[in-house]
C-alpha positions as CSV (number, residue, x, y, z in Angstrom):
1,G,37.0,125.4,66.5
2,H,34.1,125.9,64.2
3,T,33.7,123.4,61.4
4,R,31.9,123.9,58.2
5,A,30.6,122.0,55.2
6,T,32.7,122.4,52.0
7,H,30.0,122.0,49.4
8,T,28.4,124.9,47.6
9,Y,24.8,125.6,46.6
10,P,23.5,126.7,43.1
11,L,22.8,130.4,42.8
12,T,19.1,130.9,42.1
13,T,17.7,134.1,40.5
14,R,14.2,135.5,40.4
15,K,12.6,138.2,38.4
16,N,12.6,141.5,40.2
17,N,8.9,142.4,40.4
18,V,8.4,146.1,41.0
19,N,5.4,147.0,43.2
20,P,2.6,148.8,41.3
21,K,2.7,151.7,43.8
22,I,6.3,152.4,42.7
23,Q,5.3,152.2,39.0
24,K,2.8,155.0,39.5
25,L,5.6,157.5,40.0
26,N,5.5,159.3,36.6
27,Q,8.0,161.3,34.7
28,S,6.7,164.7,35.9
29,T,7.7,164.1,39.5
30,S,11.0,162.4,38.9
31,E,13.0,165.6,39.2
32,T,11.3,166.4,42.4
33,I,12.0,163.0,43.9
34,V,15.7,163.4,42.9
35,S,16.0,166.8,44.6
36,W,14.3,165.6,47.9
37,T,16.4,162.4,47.9
38,S,19.6,164.3,47.3
39,R,19.0,166.6,50.3
40,I,18.1,163.6,52.5
41,T,21.1,161.6,51.3
42,L,23.5,164.5,52.0
43,L,22.1,165.1,55.5
44,S,22.3,161.3,56.3
45,R,25.9,161.1,55.1
46,D,26.8,164.2,57.3
47,D,25.4,162.3,60.3
48,R,22.5,164.8,60.6
49,L,19.8,162.2,61.0
50,A,17.3,164.5,62.8
51,E,17.4,166.9,59.9
52,A,17.2,164.1,57.4
53,A,14.1,162.8,59.2
54,R,12.4,166.2,59.1
55,E,13.2,166.5,55.4
56,F,11.7,163.0,54.8
57,S,8.5,164.1,56.7
58,D,8.2,167.3,54.6
59,M,8.7,165.2,51.5
60,R,5.8,163.0,52.4
61,L,3.6,166.0,53.3
62,A,4.4,167.4,49.8
63,G,2.9,164.2,48.4
64,I,6.2,162.8,47.0
65,E,6.8,159.1,47.3
66,P,10.3,158.0,48.4
67,N,12.4,155.8,46.1
68,H,14.9,153.1,47.0
69,I,17.8,155.6,47.4
70,T,15.8,157.5,50.0
71,F,15.2,154.4,52.0
72,I,18.8,153.2,51.8
73,S,20.2,156.6,52.9
74,L,17.9,156.9,55.9
75,L,18.2,153.2,57.0
76,S,22.0,153.4,56.8
77,A,21.9,156.5,59.0
78,C,19.6,154.8,61.5
79,G,22.1,151.9,61.7
80,N,24.9,154.3,62.5
81,F,22.9,156.0,65.2
82,P,21.1,153.2,67.1
83,S,20.1,155.3,70.1
84,G,17.2,157.6,69.5
85,S,16.3,156.4,66.1
86,E,14.1,153.4,67.1
87,A,10.8,155.0,66.0
88,L,12.2,156.2,62.7
89,S,13.7,152.8,61.9
90,D,10.4,151.0,62.5
91,L,8.5,153.6,60.4
92,L,10.9,153.2,57.5
93,H,10.7,149.4,57.7
94,G,6.9,149.6,57.8
95,Y,6.8,152.0,54.9
96,A,9.2,149.8,52.8
97,C,6.9,146.8,53.5
98,K,3.9,148.9,52.4
99,L,5.6,149.5,49.0
100,G,6.9,146.0,48.8
101,L,10.5,147.1,48.7
102,D,11.6,145.0,51.7
103,R,11.1,141.8,49.6
104,S,11.5,142.9,46.0
105,H,14.3,145.3,46.1
106,V,17.6,143.6,47.2
107,M,19.3,146.9,48.2
108,V,16.5,148.1,50.4
109,G,16.1,144.7,52.0
110,T,19.8,144.5,52.7
111,A,19.8,148.0,54.2
112,I,16.9,147.0,56.5
113,L,18.7,143.9,57.8
114,G,21.9,145.8,58.1
115,M,20.2,148.4,60.2
116,Y,18.7,145.8,62.5
117,S,22.1,144.0,62.8
118,K,23.8,147.2,63.9
119,R,21.1,147.9,66.4
120,G,21.6,144.4,67.9
121,H,18.2,143.1,66.7
122,V,19.7,140.1,65.0
123,R,16.5,138.0,65.1
124,K,14.6,140.8,63.2
125,A,17.5,140.9,60.8
126,R,17.2,137.2,60.1
127,L,13.4,137.5,59.5
128,V,14.1,140.2,56.9
129,F,16.8,138.0,55.4
130,D,14.5,135.0,55.1
131,Y,11.7,137.1,53.7
132,M,13.7,138.6,50.8
133,E,12.9,137.3,47.4
134,D,16.4,138.0,46.0
135,K,19.8,138.1,47.8
136,N,23.1,139.2,46.4
137,S,26.6,138.7,47.9
138,V,26.2,142.0,50.0
139,T,23.0,140.6,51.6
140,W,24.8,137.4,52.6
141,N,27.8,139.2,53.9
142,T,25.6,141.6,55.8
143,M,23.9,138.7,57.5
144,I,27.2,137.1,58.4
145,D,28.5,140.4,59.8
146,G,25.3,140.8,61.8
147,Y,25.7,137.4,63.5
148,M,29.4,138.0,64.2
149,R,28.7,141.5,65.5
150,N,26.2,140.1,68.0
151,G,28.4,137.2,69.1
152,Q,26.4,134.4,67.3
153,V,29.4,132.8,65.8
154,D,27.8,129.4,65.0
155,N,25.0,131.0,63.1
156,A,27.5,133.1,61.1
157,V,29.3,129.9,60.2
158,K,26.0,128.3,59.0
159,V,25.2,131.3,56.8
160,F,28.7,131.2,55.4
161,D,28.2,127.5,54.5
162,E,24.9,128.2,52.8
163,M,26.2,131.0,50.6
164,P,25.9,130.4,46.9
165,E,29.3,132.0,46.3
166,R,31.9,133.2,48.8
167,D,34.0,136.2,48.1
168,L,36.8,138.1,49.8
169,I,34.3,140.1,51.8
170,S,32.7,136.9,53.2
171,W,36.0,135.5,54.4
172,T,37.2,138.8,55.8
173,A,33.9,139.2,57.7
174,M,34.4,135.8,59.4
175,I,38.1,136.4,60.2
176,T,37.5,140.0,61.5
177,G,34.5,138.7,63.5
178,F,36.6,136.0,65.2
179,V,39.2,138.5,66.1
180,K,36.7,141.0,67.6
181,K,35.2,138.2,69.7
182,G,38.5,137.0,71.0
183,F,38.7,133.7,68.9
184,H,42.2,134.5,67.7
185,E,43.3,130.9,66.9
186,E,40.1,130.3,64.9
187,A,40.8,133.6,63.0
188,L,44.2,132.4,61.9
189,A,42.8,129.0,60.9
190,W,40.2,130.7,58.7
191,F,42.8,133.0,57.3
192,R,44.8,129.9,56.2
193,E,41.7,128.2,54.8
194,M,40.8,131.4,52.8
195,Q,44.2,131.1,51.0
196,I,43.8,127.4,50.4
197,S,40.4,128.1,48.8
198,G,42.2,130.4,46.3
199,V,41.0,133.8,47.7
200,N,43.9,136.3,48.2
201,P,43.6,138.5,51.3
202,D,43.4,142.3,51.1
203,Y,44.8,144.7,53.6
204,V,41.7,144.4,55.8
205,A,42.2,140.6,56.1
206,I,45.9,141.1,56.7
207,I,45.3,143.6,59.5
208,A,42.8,141.2,61.2
209,A,45.3,138.3,60.9
210,L,48.1,140.5,62.4
211,A,45.7,141.5,65.3
212,A,45.2,137.8,66.0
213,C,48.9,137.2,65.9
214,T,49.5,140.1,68.3
215,N,47.0,138.8,70.8
216,L,48.4,135.2,70.6
217,G,52.0,136.2,70.5
218,A,52.3,134.2,67.3
219,L,55.5,135.7,66.0
220,S,56.3,133.1,63.3
221,F,52.9,133.6,61.7
222,G,53.4,137.3,61.9
223,L,56.8,137.1,60.2
224,W,55.1,135.1,57.4
225,A,52.4,137.8,57.1
226,H,55.1,140.5,57.0
227,R,56.8,138.7,54.1
228,Y,53.5,138.5,52.3
229,V,52.9,142.2,52.9
230,V,56.2,143.1,51.3
231,S,55.4,141.0,48.2
232,Q,52.0,142.7,47.7
233,D,50.8,146.1,46.5
234,F,49.8,147.1,50.0
235,R,53.3,146.9,51.4
236,N,53.2,150.7,51.9
237,N,49.7,150.7,53.5
238,V,50.0,152.8,56.7
239,R,47.5,150.7,58.7
240,V,49.3,147.5,57.8
241,S,52.6,148.9,58.9
242,N,51.1,150.2,62.2
243,S,49.8,146.7,62.8
244,L,53.2,145.2,62.2
245,I,54.8,147.7,64.6
246,D,52.3,146.8,67.3
247,L,52.8,143.0,66.7
248,Y,56.6,143.2,67.0
249,C,56.5,145.4,70.1
250,R,54.0,143.1,71.8
251,C,56.3,140.2,70.9
252,G,59.4,142.0,72.3
253,C,61.0,142.4,68.8
254,V,61.6,146.1,69.0
255,E,64.3,146.1,66.4
256,F,61.9,144.7,63.8
257,A,59.4,147.3,64.9
258,R,62.0,150.0,64.4
259,Q,62.8,148.7,60.9
260,V,59.2,148.8,59.9
261,F,58.8,152.4,61.2
262,D,62.0,153.7,59.7
263,T,61.1,152.3,56.2
264,M,57.5,153.8,56.2
265,E,57.0,156.3,53.4
266,K,54.1,157.9,55.2
267,R,53.4,158.0,59.0
268,T,50.4,159.0,61.1
269,V,50.0,159.8,64.8
270,V,49.1,156.1,65.3
271,S,52.5,155.1,63.8
272,W,54.3,157.3,66.2
273,N,52.2,156.2,69.1
274,S,52.8,152.5,68.2
275,V,56.6,152.9,68.4
276,I,56.6,155.3,71.4
277,V,54.3,153.1,73.5
278,G,56.0,149.9,72.2
279,F,59.5,150.9,73.1
280,A,58.4,152.1,76.5
281,A,56.6,148.9,77.3
282,N,59.7,146.9,76.3
283,G,62.0,148.8,78.6
284,N,63.6,151.0,75.9
285,A,62.5,154.1,77.7
286,N,65.2,156.5,76.5
287,E,64.6,155.6,72.8
288,S,60.8,156.0,73.4
289,L,61.4,159.5,74.6
290,V,63.7,160.2,71.6
291,Y,60.9,159.2,69.3
292,F,58.5,161.4,71.3
293,R,60.7,164.4,70.7
294,K,61.2,163.5,67.0
295,M,57.4,163.3,66.6
296,Q,57.0,166.9,67.7
297,E,60.0,168.0,65.6
298,E,58.3,166.6,62.5
299,G,55.1,168.5,63.1
300,F,52.9,165.8,64.6
301,K,50.7,166.7,67.5
302,P,50.8,164.2,70.4
303,D,47.5,162.9,71.7
304,A,46.5,161.1,74.9
305,V,48.0,157.8,73.8
306,T,51.4,159.5,73.0
307,F,51.6,161.0,76.5
308,T,50.7,157.6,78.0
309,G,53.8,156.2,76.2
310,A,56.0,159.1,77.3
311,L,54.9,158.9,81.0
312,T,55.4,155.1,81.0
313,A,59.0,155.6,79.6
314,C,59.7,158.2,82.3
315,S,58.4,155.8,85.0
316,H,60.7,153.0,83.8
317,V,63.9,155.0,83.9
318,G,63.0,157.1,87.1
319,L,62.7,160.5,85.4
320,V,60.2,161.8,88.0
321,E,60.5,165.5,87.3
322,E,60.5,165.1,83.5
323,G,57.5,162.8,83.7
324,F,55.6,165.4,85.8
325,Q,56.5,168.1,83.3
326,Y,55.1,165.9,80.5
327,F,51.9,165.5,82.6
328,Q,51.6,169.3,82.9
329,M,52.5,169.8,79.3
330,M,49.6,167.5,78.2
331,K,47.1,169.6,80.2
332,T,48.4,173.1,79.5
333,D,50.1,173.0,76.1
334,Y,47.9,170.5,74.3
335,R,44.6,170.9,76.3
336,I,44.3,167.1,76.8
337,S,42.2,166.2,79.9
338,P,44.1,163.5,81.8
339,R,42.4,160.1,81.8
340,I,42.7,157.3,84.3
341,E,45.7,155.8,82.5
342,H,47.6,159.1,82.8
343,F,47.0,159.3,86.5
344,G,48.0,155.7,86.7
345,C,51.3,156.4,85.0
346,L,51.9,159.3,87.4
347,V,51.1,157.1,90.4
348,D,53.5,154.4,89.0
349,L,56.1,157.1,88.4
350,Y,56.1,158.2,92.1
351,S,55.7,154.7,93.3
352,R,58.8,153.3,91.5
353,A,60.8,156.2,92.9
354,G,59.7,155.4,96.4
355,R,57.7,158.6,96.8
356,L,54.7,156.9,98.2
357,E,53.1,159.9,99.9
358,D,53.1,161.8,96.6
359,A,51.6,158.7,94.9
360,I,48.8,158.5,97.4
361,K,48.1,162.2,97.1
362,V,47.6,161.7,93.3
363,V,45.1,158.9,94.0
364,E,43.2,160.9,96.6
365,S,43.0,164.0,94.3
366,M,42.0,162.2,91.1
367,P,38.7,163.5,89.6
368,M,37.6,159.9,89.0
369,K,37.7,156.7,91.1
370,P,41.0,154.8,90.8
371,N,40.8,151.5,89.1
372,E,42.3,148.2,90.2
373,V,45.5,148.7,88.2
374,V,46.2,152.1,89.8
375,I,45.6,150.7,93.4
376,G,47.6,147.6,92.6
377,S,50.6,149.6,91.4
378,L,50.6,151.6,94.6
379,L,50.1,148.5,96.8
380,A,53.0,146.8,95.1
381,A,55.1,149.9,95.8
382,C,54.1,149.8,99.5
383,R,55.2,146.2,99.6
384,N,58.5,146.8,97.8
385,H,59.5,149.9,99.7
386,G,59.6,148.7,103.3
387,N,56.3,146.9,103.5
388,H,54.3,150.0,104.5
389,T,51.1,148.4,105.7
390,I,50.0,151.6,107.3
391,L,50.1,153.4,104.0
392,A,48.5,150.4,102.3
393,E,45.6,150.5,104.9
394,R,44.9,154.1,103.7
395,L,44.1,152.6,100.3
396,M,41.4,150.2,101.7
397,K,38.7,152.8,101.2
398,H,39.5,153.0,97.5
399,I,39.7,149.2,97.3
400,S,36.3,148.9,98.9
401,D,34.9,151.4,96.4
402,L,36.1,149.4,93.4
403,D,33.7,147.4,91.3
404,V,35.7,144.3,92.4
405,K,36.5,141.8,89.6
406,G,39.9,140.7,90.6
407,H,41.7,139.3,93.6
408,S,45.2,140.7,93.2
409,N,45.0,143.7,95.5
410,Y,43.5,141.7,98.4
411,V,46.3,139.1,98.0
412,I,49.0,141.8,98.0
413,L,47.6,143.4,101.2
414,S,47.1,140.0,102.8
415,N,50.7,139.1,102.1
416,M,51.9,142.4,103.5
417,Y,50.1,141.8,106.7
418,A,51.6,138.3,106.9
419,A,55.1,139.6,106.2
420,D,54.7,142.1,109.2
421,G,53.4,139.3,111.4
422,K,49.9,140.9,111.5
423,W,48.1,137.6,111.1
424,E,44.7,139.0,112.1
425,G,44.9,141.5,109.2
426,A,46.0,138.8,106.8
427,S,43.1,136.7,107.9
428,K,40.7,139.6,107.5
429,M,41.7,140.1,103.9
430,R,41.2,136.4,103.2
431,R,37.8,136.5,104.7
432,K,37.0,139.6,102.7
433,M,38.0,137.8,99.5
434,K,35.8,134.8,100.4
435,G,32.9,137.0,101.2
436,L,33.1,138.7,97.8
437,G,33.4,135.3,96.1
438,L,37.0,136.0,94.8
439,K,39.5,133.3,94.2
440,K,43.1,133.6,93.4
441,Q,43.5,132.9,89.7
442,P,46.4,130.8,88.6
443,G,49.0,132.5,86.4
444,Y,50.0,130.9,83.1
445,S,52.8,131.0,80.6
446,S,52.8,130.2,76.9
447,I,55.2,129.3,74.1
448,E,54.7,129.3,70.4
449,I,55.9,126.3,68.4
450,D,55.2,125.7,64.7
451,D,52.5,128.4,64.6
452,Y,50.7,126.9,67.6
453,T,50.5,128.5,71.0
454,H,50.9,126.1,74.0
455,V,49.5,127.4,77.3
456,F,50.7,126.0,80.7
457,M,49.7,126.7,84.3
458,A,51.4,125.7,87.5
459,G,50.8,122.0,88.3
460,D,49.0,121.6,84.9
461,N,48.8,118.1,83.6
462,A,46.2,118.7,80.8
463,H,48.7,119.1,77.9
464,V,48.7,116.0,75.7
465,E,52.5,115.7,75.8
466,T,52.9,116.3,79.6
467,A,54.7,113.1,80.2
468,Y,57.2,113.7,77.4
469,I,57.7,117.4,78.6
470,R,58.5,116.2,82.1
471,E,61.0,113.6,80.9
472,V,62.8,116.3,78.9
473,L,62.8,118.6,82.0
474,E,64.3,115.8,84.1
475,V,67.1,115.4,81.5
476,I,67.8,119.1,81.5
477,S,67.7,119.3,85.3
478,Y,70.2,116.4,85.5
479,D,72.5,118.1,83.0
480,L,72.4,121.4,84.9
481,R,73.2,119.6,88.2
482,L,76.0,117.8,86.6
483,Q,77.5,121.0,85.1
484,G,77.1,122.6,88.5
485,C,79.2,119.9,90.1
486,V,81.9,120.2,87.5
487,I,82.1,124.0,87.9
488,A,82.3,123.6,91.7
489,S,85.0,121.0,91.4
490,D,87.0,123.3,89.1
491,L,86.7,126.1,91.6
492,V,87.9,123.9,94.4
493,D,90.9,122.8,92.3
494,D,91.7,126.5,91.6
């Protein structure tokens, strides 16, 4: 966890001293400045940074000095397009320093540090932050977001602690940052503390908390969040409802997901995708396909994610021909280029049906290299359908071409060799794993109790209540054996 001090600091204010160079801009040129700045701002907002930069250059050649709005517009655009705007960013920062705006104008200074944060130059952002004479809440929140965005969580916590006043944006930046960096338990802890401090979450904070619940499988906290959503003004927020559907599907509560979906006043493609993919992932394949057809009937256009859900559903219920038709429909009717996940679904579709030759043909004809999941799906099918080591060996070329990060495919192939009594092949796979520095990672299981997720691995003794857990398991095991003896005795008597 990340601990913080709870005290606050007095808010200090300073007089905003305008640089004399800015004061020289007289009334006769004010309309010209506005017209130039308006054009630059519109181009920047339309993501036409190159044109905005040319307009800025022409403005300077015309002898017109930029104002703070000109700088803010261009700096924001540079932050949104980090690649290719390095020279312009440095030029704007240098020009702002020349005019004194980086120190004396809080909005310009904040735009500069925000630009550096988005570009990953967090040290430069901090120098700008420290150099500024005045800071408002946006400045502090931008610095927090910059640290979180670049993975410097401890520094973000320090800045949060030093803030004169913390607002909803400050708390939300921390919670969202924790979720994006994978610190889901910390995100929920900060969400609770935000409420304790008297700050009510908005829909952005709720979505972040629901994302943390989804990744942790923390259903009870998610149920509480759902009750809170219903009691607030954003209970009809589409993004919140989509997050709830995703949470319930990931936790296996498809009926709750259905209730949320059915009561939505407005739906988006993401809403449909959430329920289609969620139902398919939980084995409710037929219902997933029903929603897929309803989506089209109601005038929504399926996207790549929609077809992933439909293909997964077909795979789970063995609808091979229908799944292949969906794959073709995606390409011809909707002009969607199949991605690796779509080919993976097609491979899984053939593999589950035992059509291994067709599955291998898909792998060999893919326009991209198969990933570990695709190869693993096919290897598992080879093992489950007669232990086809000969077919599996044909996949070795693809396994060798992979950017190897996991061990699972080598383990599957090694076990297949062993099952066939081909010990030399099994040994070869083990040596290959050792040479690549791969180790078999232990699997783990988890359970949520009282809003806390407990994680266990095989042979794990690290849990603080391991002894008590083992005692309870012994009691349960004894009761099961006793009941088995009673049942056996009754059967004999009958």
